[in-house]
C-alpha positions as CSV (number, residue, x, y, z in Angstrom):
1,M,150.4,145.9,133.9
2,S,153.5,146.0,136.1
3,N,155.3,142.8,136.9
4,D,154.8,143.6,140.7
5,S,151.1,144.0,140.2
6,L,150.9,140.8,138.2
7,Y,152.9,138.9,140.8
8,A,150.5,140.1,143.5
9,H,147.5,138.9,141.4
10,M,149.2,135.5,140.9
11,K,149.9,135.3,144.7
12,E,146.3,136.1,145.5
13,V,145.1,133.5,143.0
14,S,147.4,130.9,144.5
15,I,146.0,131.5,147.9
16,F,142.4,131.3,146.5
17,L,143.2,128.1,144.7
18,D,144.9,126.6,147.8
19,D,141.9,127.4,150.0
20,S,139.3,126.2,147.5
21,L,141.2,123.0,146.9
22,D,141.4,122.3,150.7
23,E,137.7,122.7,151.0
24,I,136.7,120.7,147.9
25,S,139.3,117.9,148.5
26,S,138.3,117.6,152.1
27,Y,134.6,117.3,151.1
28,L,135.3,114.8,148.4
29,N,137.7,112.7,150.5
30,N,135.1,112.4,153.3
31,C,132.0,112.0,151.2
32,K,130.2,108.8,150.3
33,L,127.0,108.6,148.2
34,E,125.4,106.6,151.0
35,D,126.1,109.4,153.5
36,L,124.6,112.0,151.1
37,M,121.5,109.9,150.7
38,S,120.9,110.0,154.4
39,E,121.0,113.8,154.5
40,D,118.1,116.1,153.9
41,G,117.7,116.8,150.2
42,S,116.0,115.2,147.1
43,R,117.7,111.9,147.7
44,N,118.1,111.6,144.0
45,S,121.2,109.3,143.7
46,G,121.6,110.0,140.0
47,Y,121.6,113.8,140.6
48,Y,123.9,113.4,143.6
49,M,126.4,111.5,141.4
50,E,126.3,114.4,138.8
51,L,127.0,116.9,141.6
52,L,130.0,115.0,142.8
53,K,131.2,114.5,139.2
54,A,131.1,118.3,138.6
55,L,132.9,118.9,141.9
56,R,135.6,116.4,141.1
57,R,136.1,118.1,137.6
58,L,136.4,121.5,139.3
59,E,138.9,120.0,141.8
60,V,141.1,118.8,138.9
61,F,140.9,122.2,137.1
62,C,141.8,124.0,140.3
63,D,144.6,121.6,141.1
64,E,146.2,121.9,137.6
65,A,145.8,125.7,137.7
66,N,147.4,125.9,141.1
67,D,150.4,123.9,139.9
68,T,150.8,126.3,137.0
69,V,150.5,129.4,139.1
70,N,153.0,128.1,141.7
71,G,155.5,127.2,138.9
72,L,155.2,130.7,137.5
73,L,155.6,132.3,140.9
74,R,158.9,130.5,141.4
75,E,160.4,131.9,138.1
76,E,162.7,134.9,138.2
77,P,161.6,137.0,136.5
78,M,158.1,135.8,136.1
79,R,157.0,135.5,132.5
80,E,154.3,138.1,132.1
81,T,152.6,136.7,129.0
82,A,152.4,133.2,130.5
83,A,151.1,134.6,133.8
84,E,148.3,136.6,132.0
85,R,147.4,133.5,129.8
86,T,147.2,131.4,133.0
87,L,145.0,133.9,134.8
88,Y,142.8,134.0,131.7
89,G,142.6,130.2,131.7
90,I,141.8,130.1,135.4
91,H,138.9,132.5,134.7
92,H,137.5,130.3,132.0
93,Q,138.1,126.8,133.5
94,C,137.9,127.3,137.2
95,I,135.7,130.3,137.8
96,L,133.3,129.9,135.0
97,G,133.3,126.1,135.6
98,F,132.2,126.7,139.1
99,F,129.3,128.9,138.1
100,S,128.3,126.8,135.1
101,P,129.7,123.2,135.2
102,K,130.0,121.2,132.0
103,N,127.3,118.7,133.1
104,D,124.9,121.4,134.1
105,A,124.5,119.9,137.6
106,W,123.7,123.4,138.8
107,Y,123.5,126.8,137.3
108,E,124.0,130.5,138.1
109,N,120.9,132.5,138.7
110,S,122.4,135.9,137.7
111,R,119.4,137.8,139.1
112,A,120.0,136.5,142.6
113,S,123.2,138.5,143.0
114,Y,121.1,141.7,142.8
115,S,119.0,140.7,145.7
116,G,121.9,139.5,147.9
117,R,121.0,135.8,147.6
118,Q,123.2,133.0,146.7
119,S,123.5,132.8,142.9
120,I,124.0,129.0,142.5
121,S,120.7,127.2,141.9
122,F,120.1,123.5,141.7
123,Y,117.7,121.5,139.6
124,H,116.9,119.3,142.6
125,Q,117.5,119.8,146.3
126,P,121.2,118.9,147.0
127,P,122.3,117.3,150.2
128,N,122.7,119.8,153.0
129,S,126.5,119.3,153.2
130,F,126.9,119.9,149.5
131,L,124.7,123.0,149.7
132,R,126.8,124.4,152.6
133,L,130.0,123.8,150.7
134,M,128.8,125.5,147.6
135,M,127.5,128.5,149.5
136,H,130.8,128.8,151.3
137,L,132.8,128.5,148.0
138,E,130.6,130.9,146.1
139,T,131.8,133.9,148.0
140,S,135.4,133.4,147.2
141,F,134.7,132.3,143.6
142,Q,132.6,135.5,143.1
143,R,135.3,137.7,144.4
144,M,137.9,136.0,142.2
145,R,135.7,136.3,139.2
146,E,135.6,140.1,139.7
147,E,139.4,140.1,140.2
148,L,140.1,138.1,137.0
149,S,137.6,139.8,134.7
150,Y,140.4,142.2,133.8
151,Y,142.3,139.4,132.1
152,E,139.2,138.3,130.3
153,T,139.2,141.5,128.2
154,T,142.9,142.4,128.3
155,Y,144.1,139.0,127.2
156,Q,141.4,138.7,124.5
157,K,142.4,142.1,123.0
158,R,146.0,141.1,123.0
159,M,145.3,137.9,121.2
160,S,143.2,139.6,118.5
């Protein structure tokens, strides 16, 4: 892959991470469990805490990835191998972490994408504000997953 093309991918990922972090951080900074309990949803406080924990974990991964991407974008010339490794890592930690968080607070219903529905499914009804956030984020995470799938196969082949 040409360095110009890789730089463009890195720039696109940086914008995606900035936008995602703005939304996630804003939600978490303005969210209290008591507020979520007053919204429509299952009102299962234990489950709500798991949702927030998974979202905080995603925020950390995205923030660390964004720092790395921005550092690589500042380098002249950009280190191609490091950039590809970073994009591969973002695919694994951020993108796949969004669709399948470590604590299994939600999961991806892969069949939903064929019918045009949201693919994130929850074990219990989440608060409406959380559901709206996830629905909004899903579109950009899905698009970025498609963009970064190239690095999934290319980087793995190179490492073999």
